[in-house]
Structure formats: C-alpha cells, structure tokens
C-alpha positions in Angstrom: 210.1 49.4 192.8 208.8 52.8 191.7 207.9 55.8 193.7 205.9 55.7 197.0 202.3 57.0 196.6 202.6 59.7 199.4 199.1 59.3 200.5 199.3 62.1 203.0 199.3 64.7 200.2 196.1 63.4 198.8 194.1 64.5 201.8 193.6 67.8 203.6 192.3 68.8 207.0 189.4 71.4 207.1 187.7 72.4 210.4 188.8 69.1 212.2 187.4 67.0 209.2 189.6 64.9 206.6 188.8 65.7 203.0 189.9 63.5 200.2 191.4 65.1 197.0 191.5 61.8 195.1 189.2 60.1 192.6 188.8 56.4 193.1 188.5 54.0 190.0 184.8 53.2 189.2 185.5 49.8 187.8 188.2 48.5 190.7 186.6 50.1 193.6 187.5 52.4 196.6 190.9 50.8 197.0 192.4 52.1 193.7 193.3 55.7 193.5 193.4 57.1 189.8 196.3 59.1 188.9 195.8 62.7 187.8 197.3 63.7 184.6 196.1 67.1 184.1 193.4 66.5 181.2 192.3 63.0 182.4 192.3 60.6 185.4 194.1 57.2 184.8 193.9 53.8 186.7 197.1 51.9 186.4 195.3 48.6 187.6 192.6 48.3 184.9 193.9 50.9 182.3 190.5 52.9 182.7 190.7 56.7 181.7 188.3 59.2 182.7 188.7 62.6 180.9 188.1 65.9 182.7 185.5 68.1 181.6 186.8 71.6 180.4 185.4 74.4 182.5 182.9 76.6 180.9 183.5 80.3 181.1 180.4 82.5 181.3 180.4 85.4 178.7 178.8 88.6 179.6 177.0 90.2 176.8 
C-alpha cells in the first residue's frame, strides 16, 4: 500500500472552528480529496484535473 493520507494536516483550527484546506472533486463528491500538484489539483479516483488560476499582480502606473 502507498503512503497514508495524513488528513490531520489538511485542516487547521482557527478560533475554535475547524477550517478545511482541501479541494473536493466536483465529479466524485465530498468524499474524494484532490491532490495538490502546485499548478493543478488532481483526483486519483476519476483522473479529473483542475488547473489553478495564476494570481494577477496589480501594476501601479
């Protein structure tokens, strides 16, 4: 078997509330967390890829 998911690293506690830091697969549903590959998110179950939008830098002219 591969590595464990270590789900406790994918959530953080802020002010007594649990905040998720994961993206769920839109095809498979809330039970499937997508892997973060830097420039995209990837679902290993259905092989769906969602590319991240590059951040726009505001130019001051």
